[in-house]
N, C-alpha and C positions, 0 to 999 in steps of 0.2 A: 829571136834574140838568143845569143849564145848563153849556155848554162853557167859559164864562169864570169859573167858580167856582174859588177857590184850591184847590191840590192837596190840602190837608188835609181838604177837604170830600168827598173820595172815600170817606171813612169816615162812618159814621153819627154825627151830632151831636145831642146832647140838651142843651139849655141851660135850667136851672131856676133861678128866682130871684125875689126880691122886687124887682122892677124899679122900683117906685114911679112908674110912668107909667101913667095910667089909659087903657088902650086902649079902654075902653068909653065914653069921653067923646064928646060930640057937639060938632061945630064944628071950627074950625081950631085944632089944638093942636100947637105946634111940637115938643114932646118926642115926641108920638105920631108925627108925620111923620118925625122922625129915626129912631125905632125901626123904622118901616115901611121906611125906606130901608136901614137896617142889615140887616133881614130879607131884603129883596129882593137886596141885594148878595151875601149868603151863602146864598140860596135856603132860608131858614128859614121855618117855618110855625108860627103861634101856635095852640095846641090848646085853650086855656082860653076858653070862650065866656061863662061866667056870672061875676057879680061874686064876687071873692074876699075883699073887705072890706065887711062890711055892718054899719051901725050905725043908730040910730033916725032919723037925719036924712039919711043918704046911703049910697050904695053905689058901689064902684069895682072895676075889674078891674086889679089892680096886681101880682099874683103870677102869673107866667107860666111856661109850658112851651113852649119853641121847639124844633122838631125839623126835621131835614133830610129825613126820610123819613116822610111822613104815613101811608103804607100800613102801616108797622111800629108806629105809635103805637097805644097802647091807649086804651080809653075812660077818661076822667078823671071821677071823681066827687068833687064838693066837699062836705065836711062842715062845716056852720056850727055852731060851738059857742057856746052862749049863756052 
């Protein structure tokens, strides 16, 4: 853990949510940049690597799990319901 992290991050942090920022997008995306800065500030790591919203014309990775301790995170399996 980085020494400049806020004190509350001495505990394990798991942040799960529908962030609605497509971290799988290609190119310069301001919202993704803000999210990456936020994660960097609090030493959080994104564990979802596959698209979480898939439709016939597009797919995106907008539902995220951010963790402070990657070593403690478990394998995440996405189930796509048709």
